[in-house]
Structure formats: structure tokens, C-alpha cells
PDB file of the backbone (N, CA, C, O) and the ligand in Angstrom, with CONECT records:
HET     ZN  A 101       1
ATOM      1  N   MET A   1     102.496  90.702 103.780  1.00  0.00           N
ATOM      2  CA  MET A   1     101.981  90.654 105.222  1.00  0.00           C
ATOM      3  C   MET A   1     100.690  89.785 104.988  1.00  0.00           C
ATOM      4  O   MET A   1     100.077  89.739 103.922  1.00  0.00           O
ATOM      5  N   GLN A   2     100.364  89.100 106.139  1.00  0.00           N
ATOM      6  CA  GLN A   2      99.193  88.345 106.091  1.00  0.00           C
ATOM      7  C   GLN A   2      98.407  88.559 107.414  1.00  0.00           C
ATOM      8  O   GLN A   2      99.011  88.897 108.432  1.00  0.00           O
ATOM      9  N   PRO A   3      97.198  88.383 107.404  1.00  0.00           N
ATOM     10  CA  PRO A   3      96.371  88.579 108.699  1.00  0.00           C
ATOM     11  C   PRO A   3      96.581  87.500 109.625  1.00  0.00           C
ATOM     12  O   PRO A   3      96.689  86.342 109.223  1.00  0.00           O
ATOM     13  N   LEU A   4      96.650  87.826 110.905  1.00  0.00           N
ATOM     14  CA  LEU A   4      96.964  86.717 112.038  1.00  0.00           C
ATOM     15  C   LEU A   4      96.125  87.293 113.213  1.00  0.00           C
ATOM     16  O   LEU A   4      96.072  88.493 113.480  1.00  0.00           O
ATOM     17  N   GLN A   5      95.505  86.353 113.855  1.00  0.00           N
ATOM     18  CA  GLN A   5      94.589  86.698 115.100  1.00  0.00           C
ATOM     19  C   GLN A   5      95.237  86.243 116.362  1.00  0.00           C
ATOM     20  O   GLN A   5      95.580  85.065 116.465  1.00  0.00           O
ATOM     21  N   CYS A   6      95.413  87.030 117.258  1.00  0.00           N
ATOM     22  CA  CYS A   6      95.921  86.784 118.534  1.00  0.00           C
ATOM     23  C   CYS A   6      94.998  85.765 119.345  1.00  0.00           C
ATOM     24  O   CYS A   6      93.790  85.946 119.495  1.00  0.00           O
ATOM     25  N   THR A   7      95.667  84.728 119.824  1.00  0.00           N
ATOM     26  CA  THR A   7      94.847  83.630 120.281  1.00  0.00           C
ATOM     27  C   THR A   7      94.302  84.220 121.742  1.00  0.00           C
ATOM     28  O   THR A   7      93.259  83.775 122.223  1.00  0.00           O
ATOM     29  N   GLU A   8      95.003  85.149 122.347  1.00  0.00           N
ATOM     30  CA  GLU A   8      94.566  85.584 123.570  1.00  0.00           C
ATOM     31  C   GLU A   8      93.539  86.650 123.554  1.00  0.00           C
ATOM     32  O   GLU A   8      92.448  86.495 124.102  1.00  0.00           O
ATOM     33  N   CYS A   9      93.863  87.677 122.960  1.00  0.00           N
ATOM     34  CA  CYS A   9      92.913  88.817 122.887  1.00  0.00           C
ATOM     35  C   CYS A   9      92.156  89.020 121.634  1.00  0.00           C
ATOM     36  O   CYS A   9      91.277  89.875 121.526  1.00  0.00           O
ATOM     37  N   GLY A  10      92.530  88.185 120.652  1.00  0.00           N
ATOM     38  CA  GLY A  10      91.594  88.203 119.482  1.00  0.00           C
ATOM     39  C   GLY A  10      91.945  89.344 118.472  1.00  0.00           C
ATOM     40  O   GLY A  10      91.356  89.407 117.393  1.00  0.00           O
ATOM     41  N   ALA A  11      92.827  90.170 118.799  1.00  0.00           N
ATOM     42  CA  ALA A  11      93.206  91.221 117.863  1.00  0.00           C
ATOM     43  C   ALA A  11      93.709  90.609 116.533  1.00  0.00           C
ATOM     44  O   ALA A  11      94.481  89.650 116.513  1.00  0.00           O
ATOM     45  N   ARG A  12      93.258  91.179 115.489  1.00  0.00           N
ATOM     46  CA  ARG A  12      93.789  90.957 114.064  1.00  0.00           C
ATOM     47  C   ARG A  12      94.686  91.798 113.652  1.00  0.00           C
ATOM     48  O   ARG A  12      94.408  92.994 113.574  1.00  0.00           O
ATOM     49  N   VAL A  13      95.923  91.315 113.314  1.00  0.00           N
ATOM     50  CA  VAL A  13      96.919  92.212 112.900  1.00  0.00           C
ATOM     51  C   VAL A  13      97.594  91.671 111.604  1.00  0.00           C
ATOM     52  O   VAL A  13      97.294  90.530 111.252  1.00  0.00           O
ATOM     53  N   LEU A  14      98.413  92.340 110.922  1.00  0.00           N
ATOM     54  CA  LEU A  14      99.046  91.867 109.834  1.00  0.00           C
ATOM     55  C   LEU A  14     100.460  91.493 110.190  1.00  0.00           C
ATOM     56  O   LEU A  14     101.136  92.254 110.882  1.00  0.00           O
ATOM     57  N   VAL A  15     100.938  90.338 109.738  1.00  0.00           N
ATOM     58  CA  VAL A  15     102.295  89.909 110.108  1.00  0.00           C
ATOM     59  C   VAL A  15     102.999  89.508 108.912  1.00  0.00           C
ATOM     60  O   VAL A  15     102.480  88.919 107.964  1.00  0.00           O
ATOM     61  N   GLN A  16     104.307  89.886 109.014  1.00  0.00           N
ATOM     62  CA  GLN A  16     105.256  89.274 108.153  1.00  0.00           C
ATOM     63  C   GLN A  16     106.462  88.966 108.953  1.00  0.00           C
ATOM     64  O   GLN A  16     106.966  89.695 109.807  1.00  0.00           O
ATOM     65  N   LYS A  17     106.884  87.733 108.551  1.00  0.00           N
ATOM     66  CA  LYS A  17     107.989  87.127 109.239  1.00  0.00           C
ATOM     67  C   LYS A  17     109.241  87.035 108.389  1.00  0.00           C
ATOM     68  O   LYS A  17     109.386  86.136 107.561  1.00  0.00           O
ATOM     69  N   ASN A  18     110.247  88.092 108.633  1.00  0.00           N
ATOM     70  CA  ASN A  18     111.298  88.126 107.649  1.00  0.00           C
ATOM     71  C   ASN A  18     112.350  86.994 107.912  1.00  0.00           C
ATOM     72  O   ASN A  18     113.020  86.428 107.048  1.00  0.00           O
ATOM     73  N   SER A  19     112.374  86.778 109.206  1.00  0.00           N
ATOM     74  CA  SER A  19     113.351  85.665 109.671  1.00  0.00           C
ATOM     75  C   SER A  19     112.830  85.256 110.933  1.00  0.00           C
ATOM     76  O   SER A  19     111.867  85.843 111.427  1.00  0.00           O
ATOM     77  N   TRP A  20     113.464  84.166 111.569  1.00  0.00           N
ATOM     78  CA  TRP A  20     113.070  83.698 112.895  1.00  0.00           C
ATOM     79  C   TRP A  20     113.112  84.868 113.854  1.00  0.00           C
ATOM     80  O   TRP A  20     112.258  85.010 114.730  1.00  0.00           O
ATOM     81  N   GLU A  21     114.162  85.736 113.665  1.00  0.00           N
ATOM     82  CA  GLU A  21     114.385  86.752 114.691  1.00  0.00           C
ATOM     83  C   GLU A  21     113.543  87.951 114.441  1.00  0.00           C
ATOM     84  O   GLU A  21     113.125  88.627 115.380  1.00  0.00           O
ATOM     85  N   HIS A  22     113.282  88.234 113.200  1.00  0.00           N
ATOM     86  CA  HIS A  22     112.667  89.560 112.882  1.00  0.00           C
ATOM     87  C   HIS A  22     111.251  89.352 112.402  1.00  0.00           C
ATOM     88  O   HIS A  22     110.992  88.605 111.459  1.00  0.00           O
ATOM     89  N   THR A  23     110.321  90.046 113.092  1.00  0.00           N
ATOM     90  CA  THR A  23     108.867  89.977 112.636  1.00  0.00           C
ATOM     91  C   THR A  23     108.377  91.441 112.632  1.00  0.00           C
ATOM     92  O   THR A  23     108.646  92.262 113.508  1.00  0.00           O
ATOM     93  N   SER A  24     107.648  91.655 111.572  1.00  0.00           N
ATOM     94  CA  SER A  24     106.943  92.954 111.289  1.00  0.00           C
ATOM     95  C   SER A  24     105.517  92.676 111.611  1.00  0.00           C
ATOM     96  O   SER A  24     104.913  91.700 111.165  1.00  0.00           O
ATOM     97  N   VAL A  25     104.999  93.576 112.406  1.00  0.00           N
ATOM     98  CA  VAL A  25     103.550  93.576 112.769  1.00  0.00           C
ATOM     99  C   VAL A  25     102.893  94.903 112.362  1.00  0.00           C
ATOM    100  O   VAL A  25     103.458  95.975 112.580  1.00  0.00           O
ATOM    101  N   GLN A  26     101.852  94.831 111.848  1.00  0.00           N
ATOM    102  CA  GLN A  26     101.095  96.124 111.518  1.00  0.00           C
ATOM    103  C   GLN A  26      99.819  96.127 112.166  1.00  0.00           C
ATOM    104  O   GLN A  26      99.002  95.242 111.909  1.00  0.00           O
ATOM    105  N   TRP A  27      99.572  97.046 112.990  1.00  0.00           N
ATOM    106  CA  TRP A  27      98.380  97.283 113.883  1.00  0.00           C
ATOM    107  C   TRP A  27      97.434  98.222 113.119  1.00  0.00           C
ATOM    108  O   TRP A  27      97.870  99.189 112.494  1.00  0.00           O
ATOM    109  N   ASP A  28      96.191  97.930 113.180  1.00  0.00           N
ATOM    110  CA  ASP A  28      95.225  99.001 112.732  1.00  0.00           C
ATOM    111  C   ASP A  28      94.424  99.467 114.034  1.00  0.00           C
ATOM    112  O   ASP A  28      94.643  98.999 115.151  1.00  0.00           O
ATOM    113  N   ASP A  29      93.538 100.376 113.772  1.00  0.00           N
ATOM    114  CA  ASP A  29      92.867 101.107 114.979  1.00  0.00           C
ATOM    115  C   ASP A  29      92.131  99.886 115.719  1.00  0.00           C
ATOM    116  O   ASP A  29      92.277  99.741 116.932  1.00  0.00           O
ATOM    117  N   THR A  30      91.302  98.971 114.926  1.00  0.00           N
ATOM    118  CA  THR A  30      90.470  97.906 115.496  1.00  0.00           C
ATOM    119  C   THR A  30      91.332  97.145 116.267  1.00  0.00           C
ATOM    120  O   THR A  30      91.048  96.967 117.451  1.00  0.00           O
ATOM    121  N   ALA A  31      92.474  96.601 115.731  1.00  0.00           N
ATOM    122  CA  ALA A  31      93.326  95.600 116.521  1.00  0.00           C
ATOM    123  C   ALA A  31      93.918  96.267 117.841  1.00  0.00           C
ATOM    124  O   ALA A  31      94.046  95.632 118.888  1.00  0.00           O
ATOM    125  N   ARG A  32      94.245  97.522 117.704  1.00  0.00           N
ATOM    126  CA  ARG A  32      94.725  98.177 118.908  1.00  0.00           C
ATOM    127  C   ARG A  32      93.708  98.300 119.955  1.00  0.00           C
ATOM    128  O   ARG A  32      94.067  98.256 121.131  1.00  0.00           O
ATOM    129  N   ALA A  33      92.396  98.461 119.625  1.00  0.00           N
ATOM    130  CA  ALA A  33      91.355  98.672 120.496  1.00  0.00           C
ATOM    131  C   ALA A  33      91.034  97.330 121.141  1.00  0.00           C
ATOM    132  O   ALA A  33      90.609  97.239 122.293  1.00  0.00           O
ATOM    133  N   THR A  34      91.275  96.230 120.285  1.00  0.00           N
ATOM    134  CA  THR A  34      91.012  94.881 120.724  1.00  0.00           C
ATOM    135  C   THR A  34      91.865  94.330 121.610  1.00  0.00           C
ATOM    136  O   THR A  34      91.448  93.553 122.468  1.00  0.00           O
ATOM    137  N   CYS A  35      93.048  94.637 121.519  1.00  0.00           N
ATOM    138  CA  CYS A  35      94.214  94.031 122.271  1.00  0.00           C
ATOM    139  C   CYS A  35      94.207  94.492 123.655  1.00  0.00           C
ATOM    140  O   CYS A  35      94.019  95.684 123.898  1.00  0.00           O
ATOM    141  N   ARG A  36      94.410  93.584 124.634  1.00  0.00           N
ATOM    142  CA  ARG A  36      94.374  93.910 126.190  1.00  0.00           C
ATOM    143  C   ARG A  36      95.657  94.683 126.458  1.00  0.00           C
ATOM    144  O   ARG A  36      95.667  95.570 127.312  1.00  0.00           O
ATOM    145  N   GLU A  37      96.736  94.369 125.754  1.00  0.00           N
ATOM    146  CA  GLU A  37      98.090  95.000 126.155  1.00  0.00           C
ATOM    147  C   GLU A  37      98.276  96.278 125.374  1.00  0.00           C
ATOM    148  O   GLU A  37      98.802  97.258 125.901  1.00  0.00           O
ATOM    149  N   ILE A  38      97.867  96.282 124.169  1.00  0.00           N
ATOM    150  CA  ILE A  38      98.127  97.548 123.323  1.00  0.00           C
ATOM    151  C   ILE A  38      97.004  98.539 123.581  1.00  0.00           C
ATOM    152  O   ILE A  38      97.278  99.730 123.724  1.00  0.00           O
ATOM    153  N   GLY A  39      95.764  98.103 123.646  1.00  0.00           N
ATOM    154  CA  GLY A  39      94.614  98.857 123.684  1.00  0.00           C
ATOM    155  C   GLY A  39      94.629  99.792 124.975  1.00  0.00           C
ATOM    156  O   GLY A  39      95.591  99.867 125.739  1.00  0.00           O
ATOM    157  N   GLY A  40      93.504 100.455 125.110  1.00  0.00           N
ATOM    158  CA  GLY A  40      93.433 101.515 126.222  1.00  0.00           C
ATOM    159  C   GLY A  40      94.255 102.742 125.923  1.00  0.00           C
ATOM    160  O   GLY A  40      95.176 103.057 126.676  1.00  0.00           O
ATOM    161  N   THR A  41      93.945 103.467 124.817  1.00  0.00           N
ATOM    162  CA  THR A  41      94.795 104.595 124.571  1.00  0.00           C
ATOM    163  C   THR A  41      94.528 105.606 125.567  1.00  0.00           C
ATOM    164  O   THR A  41      95.284 106.577 125.511  1.00  0.00           O
ATOM    165  N   GLY A  42      93.648 105.620 126.459  1.00  0.00           N
ATOM    166  CA  GLY A  42      93.409 106.479 127.478  1.00  0.00           C
ATOM    167  C   GLY A  42      94.448 106.606 128.436  1.00  0.00           C
ATOM    168  O   GLY A  42      94.526 107.590 129.172  1.00  0.00           O
ATOM    169  N   GLU A  43      95.355 105.535 128.470  1.00  0.00           N
ATOM    170  CA  GLU A  43      96.470 105.671 129.410  1.00  0.00           C
ATOM    171  C   GLU A  43      97.784 105.927 128.630  1.00  0.00           C
ATOM    172  O   GLU A  43      97.946 105.495 127.488  1.00  0.00           O
ATOM    173  N   GLY A  44      98.688 106.628 129.278  1.00  0.00           N
ATOM    174  CA  GLY A  44      99.975 106.917 128.595  1.00  0.00           C
ATOM    175  C   GLY A  44      99.854 107.909 127.616  1.00  0.00           C
ATOM    176  O   GLY A  44      98.785 108.482 127.405  1.00  0.00           O
ATOM    177  N   ARG A  45     100.852 108.137 127.026  1.00  0.00           N
ATOM    178  CA  ARG A  45     100.891 109.176 125.847  1.00  0.00           C
ATOM    179  C   ARG A  45     100.279 108.687 124.712  1.00  0.00           C
ATOM    180  O   ARG A  45     100.633 107.587 124.288  1.00  0.00           O
ATOM    181  N   PRO A  46      99.284 109.419 124.058  1.00  0.00           N
ATOM    182  CA  PRO A  46      98.706 108.985 122.812  1.00  0.00           C
ATOM    183  C   PRO A  46      99.747 108.830 121.696  1.00  0.00           C
ATOM    184  O   PRO A  46     100.597 109.706 121.539  1.00  0.00           O
ATOM    185  N   GLY A  47      99.707 107.779 120.946  1.00  0.00           N
ATOM    186  CA  GLY A  47     100.624 107.585 119.876  1.00  0.00           C
ATOM    187  C   GLY A  47     102.008 107.037 120.402  1.00  0.00           C
ATOM    188  O   GLY A  47     102.881 106.791 119.570  1.00  0.00           O
ATOM    189  N   ALA A  48     102.227 106.855 121.623  1.00  0.00           N
ATOM    190  CA  ALA A  48     103.375 106.395 122.075  1.00  0.00           C
ATOM    191  C   ALA A  48     103.478 104.869 121.764  1.00  0.00           C
ATOM    192  O   ALA A  48     102.609 104.075 122.125  1.00  0.00           O
ATOM    193  N   PRO A  49     104.583 104.516 121.078  1.00  0.00           N
ATOM    194  CA  PRO A  49     104.728 103.092 120.697  1.00  0.00           C
ATOM    195  C   PRO A  49     104.857 102.212 121.805  1.00  0.00           C
ATOM    196  O   PRO A  49     105.718 102.466 122.648  1.00  0.00           O
ATOM    197  N   ARG A  50     104.085 101.156 121.935  1.00  0.00           N
ATOM    198  CA  ARG A  50     104.055 100.080 122.802  1.00  0.00           C
ATOM    199  C   ARG A  50     105.069  98.952 122.427  1.00  0.00           C
ATOM    200  O   ARG A  50     105.390  98.825 121.245  1.00  0.00           O
ATOM    201  N   GLU A  51     105.552  98.182 123.323  1.00  0.00           N
ATOM    202  CA  GLU A  51     106.398  97.099 123.074  1.00  0.00           C
ATOM    203  C   GLU A  51     105.833  96.110 122.228  1.00  0.00           C
ATOM    204  O   GLU A  51     106.520  95.453 121.445  1.00  0.00           O
ATOM    205  N   GLY A  52     104.502  95.968 122.366  1.00  0.00           N
ATOM    206  CA  GLY A  52     103.789  94.980 121.724  1.00  0.00           C
ATOM    207  C   GLY A  52     103.053  93.983 122.607  1.00  0.00           C
ATOM    208  O   GLY A  52     103.101  94.150 123.825  1.00  0.00           O
ATOM    209  N   CYS A  53     102.407  93.007 122.117  1.00  0.00           N
ATOM    210  CA  CYS A  53     101.569  92.127 122.879  1.00  0.00           C
ATOM    211  C   CYS A  53     102.227  90.831 123.065  1.00  0.00           C
ATOM    212  O   CYS A  53     102.461  90.069 122.126  1.00  0.00           O
ATOM    213  N   ALA A  54     102.533  90.581 124.333  1.00  0.00           N
ATOM    214  CA  ALA A  54     103.187  89.240 124.545  1.00  0.00           C
ATOM    215  C   ALA A  54     102.441  88.047 123.995  1.00  0.00           C
ATOM    216  O   ALA A  54     102.990  87.151 123.355  1.00  0.00           O
ATOM    217  N   ALA A  55     101.170  88.093 124.280  1.00  0.00           N
ATOM    218  CA  ALA A  55     100.388  86.936 123.805  1.00  0.00           C
ATOM    219  C   ALA A  55     100.341  86.747 122.273  1.00  0.00           C
ATOM    220  O   ALA A  55     100.224  85.636 121.756  1.00  0.00           O
ATOM    221  N   LEU A  56     100.445  87.961 121.540  1.00  0.00           N
ATOM    222  CA  LEU A  56     100.446  87.959 120.143  1.00  0.00           C
ATOM    223  C   LEU A  56     101.896  87.583 119.704  1.00  0.00           C
ATOM    224  O   LEU A  56     102.013  86.991 118.631  1.00  0.00           O
ATOM    225  N   THR A  57     102.916  87.847 120.371  1.00  0.00           N
ATOM    226  CA  THR A  57     104.162  87.367 119.990  1.00  0.00           C
ATOM    227  C   THR A  57     104.233  85.711 120.075  1.00  0.00           C
ATOM    228  O   THR A  57     104.800  85.019 119.230  1.00  0.00           O
ATOM    229  N   VAL A  58     103.671  85.292 121.049  1.00  0.00           N
ATOM    230  CA  VAL A  58     103.547  83.893 121.221  1.00  0.00           C
ATOM    231  C   VAL A  58     102.695  83.303 120.055  1.00  0.00           C
ATOM    232  O   VAL A  58     103.082  82.300 119.455  1.00  0.00           O
ATOM    233  N   SER A  59     101.641  83.877 119.772  1.00  0.00           N
ATOM    234  CA  SER A  59     100.778  83.478 118.596  1.00  0.00           C
ATOM    235  C   SER A  59     101.520  83.409 117.263  1.00  0.00           C
ATOM    236  O   SER A  59     101.395  82.461 116.488  1.00  0.00           O
ATOM    237  N   ILE A  60     102.302  84.472 117.041  1.00  0.00           N
ATOM    238  CA  ILE A  60     103.101  84.589 115.874  1.00  0.00           C
ATOM    239  C   ILE A  60     104.129  83.422 115.813  1.00  0.00           C
ATOM    240  O   ILE A  60     104.296  82.742 114.800  1.00  0.00           O
ATOM    241  N   ALA A  61     104.760  83.257 116.902  1.00  0.00           N
ATOM    242  CA  ALA A  61     105.821  82.120 117.006  1.00  0.00           C
ATOM    243  C   ALA A  61     105.185  80.775 116.661  1.00  0.00           C
ATOM    244  O   ALA A  61     105.711  80.008 115.855  1.00  0.00           O
ATOM    245  N   ARG A  62     104.063  80.517 117.279  1.00  0.00           N
ATOM    246  CA  ARG A  62     103.540  79.321 116.936  1.00  0.00           C
ATOM    247  C   ARG A  62     103.008  79.143 115.662  1.00  0.00           C
ATOM    248  O   ARG A  62     102.978  78.019 115.162  1.00  0.00           O
ATOM    249  N   ALA A  63     102.485  80.354 114.944  1.00  0.00           N
ATOM    250  CA  ALA A  63     102.081  80.172 113.623  1.00  0.00           C
ATOM    251  C   ALA A  63     103.150  80.003 112.677  1.00  0.00           C
ATOM    252  O   ALA A  63     102.977  79.437 111.597  1.00  0.00           O
ATOM    253  N   ALA A  64     104.373  80.534 113.096  1.00  0.00           N
ATOM    254  CA  ALA A  64     105.432  80.346 112.163  1.00  0.00           C
ATOM    255  C   ALA A  64     105.978  79.039 112.326  1.00  0.00           C
ATOM    256  O   ALA A  64     106.488  78.503 111.342  1.00  0.00           O
ATOM    257  N   GLU A  65     105.946  78.428 113.458  1.00  0.00           N
ATOM    258  CA  GLU A  65     106.376  77.002 113.641  1.00  0.00           C
ATOM    259  C   GLU A  65     105.498  76.051 112.905  1.00  0.00           C
ATOM    260  O   GLU A  65     105.947  75.084 112.291  1.00  0.00           O
ATOM    261  N   ALA A  66     104.196  76.361 112.985  1.00  0.00           N
ATOM    262  CA  ALA A  66     103.205  75.510 112.240  1.00  0.00           C
ATOM    263  C   ALA A  66     103.199  75.784 110.752  1.00  0.00           C
ATOM    264  O   ALA A  66     102.508  75.040 110.057  1.00  0.00           O
ATOM    265  N   GLY A  67     103.853  76.718 110.199  1.00  0.00           N
ATOM    266  CA  GLY A  67     103.974  76.973 108.950  1.00  0.00           C
ATOM    267  C   GLY A  67     102.817  77.944 108.442  1.00  0.00           C
ATOM    268  O   GLY A  67     102.753  78.296 107.264  1.00  0.00           O
ATOM    269  N   VAL A  68     102.007  78.306 109.308  1.00  0.00           N
ATOM    270  CA  VAL A  68     100.905  79.218 108.993  1.00  0.00           C
ATOM    271  C   VAL A  68     101.396  80.606 108.398  1.00  0.00           C
ATOM    272  O   VAL A  68     100.836  81.182 107.465  1.00  0.00           O
ATOM    273  N   VAL A  69     102.553  81.075 109.087  1.00  0.00           N
ATOM    274  CA  VAL A  69     103.111  82.367 108.657  1.00  0.00           C
ATOM    275  C   VAL A  69     104.339  81.885 108.141  1.00  0.00           C
ATOM    276  O   VAL A  69     105.137  81.315 108.884  1.00  0.00           O
ATOM    277  N   PRO A  70     104.590  82.081 106.804  1.00  0.00           N
ATOM    278  CA  PRO A  70     105.769  81.610 106.199  1.00  0.00           C
ATOM    279  C   PRO A  70     107.093  82.521 106.789  1.00  0.00           C
ATOM    280  O   PRO A  70     106.927  83.709 107.065  1.00  0.00           O
ATOM    281  N   VAL A  71     108.107  82.015 106.917  1.00  0.00           N
ATOM    282  CA  VAL A  71     109.342  82.722 107.242  1.00  0.00           C
ATOM    283  C   VAL A  71     110.159  82.947 106.024  1.00  0.00           C
ATOM    284  O   VAL A  71     110.633  82.008 105.384  1.00  0.00           O
ATOM    285  N   ARG A  72     110.330  84.252 105.690  1.00  0.00           N
ATOM    286  CA  ARG A  72     110.906  84.475 104.413  1.00  0.00           C
ATOM    287  C   ARG A  72     112.470  83.939 104.267  1.00  0.00           C
ATOM    288  O   ARG A  72     112.917  83.437 103.236  1.00  0.00           O
ATOM    289  N   ASP A  73     113.108  84.112 105.316  1.00  0.00           N
ATOM    290  CA  ASP A  73     114.473  83.710 105.421  1.00  0.00           C
ATOM    291  C   ASP A  73     114.696  82.650 106.421  1.00  0.00           C
ATOM    292  O   ASP A  73     115.319  83.008 107.421  1.00  0.00           O
ATOM    293  N   PRO A  74     114.301  81.359 106.359  1.00  0.00           N
ATOM    294  CA  PRO A  74     114.244  80.494 107.603  1.00  0.00           C
ATOM    295  C   PRO A  74     115.645  80.097 108.009  1.00  0.00           C
ATOM    296  O   PRO A  74     115.777  79.487 109.070  1.00  0.00           O
ATOM    297  N   ASP A  75     116.671  80.370 107.296  1.00  0.00           N
ATOM    298  CA  ASP A  75     117.944  79.946 107.627  1.00  0.00           C
ATOM    299  C   ASP A  75     118.430  80.697 108.927  1.00  0.00           C
ATOM    300  O   ASP A  75     118.290  81.917 109.007  1.00  0.00           O
ATOM    301  N   PRO A  76     118.954  80.024 109.860  1.00  0.00           N
ATOM    302  CA  PRO A  76     119.388  80.666 111.115  1.00  0.00           C
ATOM    303  C   PRO A  76     120.530  81.642 110.677  1.00  0.00           C
ATOM    304  O   PRO A  76     121.097  81.544 109.588  1.00  0.00           O
ATOM    305  N   VAL A  77     120.815  82.581 111.608  1.00  0.00           N
ATOM    306  CA  VAL A  77     121.961  83.525 111.485  1.00  0.00           C
ATOM    307  C   VAL A  77     123.325  82.678 111.396  1.00  0.00           C
ATOM    308  O   VAL A  77     123.714  81.999 112.346  1.00  0.00           O
ATOM    309  N   PRO A  78     123.991  82.769 110.226  1.00  0.00           N
ATOM    310  CA  PRO A  78     125.122  81.906 110.179  1.00  0.00           C
ATOM    311  C   PRO A  78     126.261  82.291 111.165  1.00  0.00           C
ATOM    312  O   PRO A  78     126.596  83.444 111.437  1.00  0.00           O
ATOM    313  N   THR A  79     126.823  81.105 111.676  1.00  0.00           N
ATOM    314  CA  THR A  79     127.943  81.309 112.666  1.00  0.00           C
ATOM    315  C   THR A  79     129.150  81.698 111.918  1.00  0.00           C
ATOM    316  O   THR A  79     129.463  81.052 110.918  1.00  0.00           O
ATOM    317  N   PRO A  80     129.816  82.645 112.293  1.00  0.00           N
ATOM    318  CA  PRO A  80     131.206  82.900 111.628  1.00  0.00           C
ATOM    319  C   PRO A  80     132.104  81.756 111.639  1.00  0.00           C
ATOM    320  O   PRO A  80     132.253  81.103 112.672  1.00  0.00           O
ATOM    321  N   VAL A  81     132.733  81.458 110.524  1.00  0.00           N
ATOM    322  CA  VAL A  81     133.683  80.360 110.460  1.00  0.00           C
ATOM    323  C   VAL A  81     135.093  80.999 110.713  1.00  0.00           C
ATOM    324  O   VAL A  81     135.521  81.948 110.056  1.00  0.00           O
ATOM    325  N   ILE A  82     135.736  80.417 111.678  1.00  0.00           N
ATOM    326  CA  ILE A  82     137.169  80.993 112.016  1.00  0.00           C
ATOM    327  C   ILE A  82     138.148  80.051 111.256  1.00  0.00           C
ATOM    328  O   ILE A  82     138.252  78.855 111.530  1.00  0.00           O
ATOM    329  N   VAL A  83     138.829  80.657 110.318  1.00  0.00           N
ATOM    330  CA  VAL A  83     139.858  79.953 109.548  1.00  0.00           C
ATOM    331  C   VAL A  83     141.146  80.037 110.205  1.00  0.00           C
ATOM    332  O   VAL A  83     141.598  81.162 110.415  1.00  0.00           O
ATOM    333  N   PRO A  84     141.775  79.064 110.543  1.00  0.00           N
ATOM    334  CA  PRO A  84     143.025  79.047 111.237  1.00  0.00           C
ATOM    335  C   PRO A  84     144.187  79.731 110.377  1.00  0.00           C
ATOM    336  O   PRO A  84     145.330  79.800 110.829  1.00  0.00           O
TER     337      PRO A  84
HETATM  338 ZN    ZN A 101      97.010  91.080 122.377  1.00  0.00          ZN2+
END
């Protein structure tokens, strides 16, 4: 995993891109408090998992495209070959 900062809210998280479709994001308390979408634990159930931060998702996608965050398995999901 490697640190990445959300370009919108400035939250610093740890990111690992296993493939283009699969991303692991690790939030710490500081990042949660910083993020506009994740933060604010006063609302909702404490500890309830949130979907994530849309801005951060975009930031990760941009970073992956720019090669800042390496994609471990960059091959697209293979299309099944139908043998006649
Ligand atoms: Zn955010």
C-alpha cells in the first residue's frame, strides 16, 4: 500500500490497486476526520462503513492512470473465448 492524498478533501489514505477494477483503501482516524464525505462521525452509526469518498475514488483513478499508483494486475479481465 502507498499513501495517496485526495485532491478534493486532502485526506491521506493508503492505497493499493490490485487491478483496474479492484482497489484497497485503508483509512486512518486522521484521514476519516479530514475527508468531507467520510468524516463527521457524529452522524449516523459510529463505525458504520461508508461507501467511500467519490473525490478520492477519482483521485485514485487519476493516479493509477498517471502511473503514480501501480496497478498490480494491469491486464483487463479476459473475455471468455468461445470455441465452436
Ligand atoms: Zn474525501
